[in-house]
N, C-alpha and C positions, 0 to 999 in steps of 0.2 A: 720317132717312128711309131706308128700306131700298130697295135696288136690286131689280130684278125677279129677277135670278139668286139673290140672297141669300134673297128671299122664297120662291122655288121650292125652294131647298135646305132651308130650315126646314120647309116643308110636307112635303117628302119624308121628312125625318127624323122628323117627328111621325107620319106614316103608318106608318113602319117600326117605331117604338117602340110604337104602339098595337096593331099586329098581333102583337107578341111579348109582350104582357102575359099573365101567368100567373094564373089564378084558383086560389089556394091552397085555397079551400073545395071546389073540384071534385076535388082530389086526396085521395081518401079512403084510398089505399094507403100514404100516408106517415104514420108515427106517430113521435112524439118518443121518443127513447131516452136514458135517463140512463146516462152512463158514469162510472165511478168506479174508481180503482185499489183493488183489494181486498187487495193484498199488505201484509204487515206491514213497516213501514219498517226494523225490526231485521234482517229477513231479506235486505233489499236492500243490497248492498255500496255503500259510499260511492264517489264518483268517484275513480278512481286506486287503488281497493282499500282505502282507509281507512288508519288509523294503523299505524305499525310503524317499521322502520328500513331503510335502504338500505346494503348492504355494498359498499364501494368498495375495490378494490385498485389502488394506484398501480404500474403496471408499470415505472416508472423506478426506484423504490426498493424495491419489494416490500412496502411498508407497507400495512396494512389499516386502514380507517376505517369507523365506523358513523355514518350521518347520520340523524337523526330525521325521520320522515314524519308530517305533521299529520293530523288527522281528515279533512281535505279532500283528502288525497293529494298534498300539496305539500311541498317542502323549501325551506329558507331559503338564499338565495344566499350569505349570510355564513357558513353552515356549511361551505361549500367552502373557506374560508380555512384550515381545519384541515389540508388537504392541501398540504404544502410539500415542495419538493425544491430544495435549493440553500442558499446562505448568506444570501439576503436575507430569508427568512422571511415573504414576502408571502402566499404561498399561491395557490391557483387562484382565478381571478375568472370569474364567469359572464358570458356575452355573449348578449344578447337583442336581435336586430336588428328585432324586430317590435314 
């Protein structure tokens, strides 16, 4: 059973919603528009610029490294293991805190 206050609130909301109904048939100035990208996907660069290589110079040793970049503009974290300085041969390890 509804209380009087709840019934009054529902009636108020119904009046509010009825007063704001929009008749789409009455709006003749609105016409549908078809949107489509017309550009050639070959002309649009891939995210990150596409494939290639990343040149890295280790300032600690002066050694230069080439790291491959994928078609999607990413590098493999394991490719950073090539960059070594010191006797342990472990290499650089990426850190991603996200």
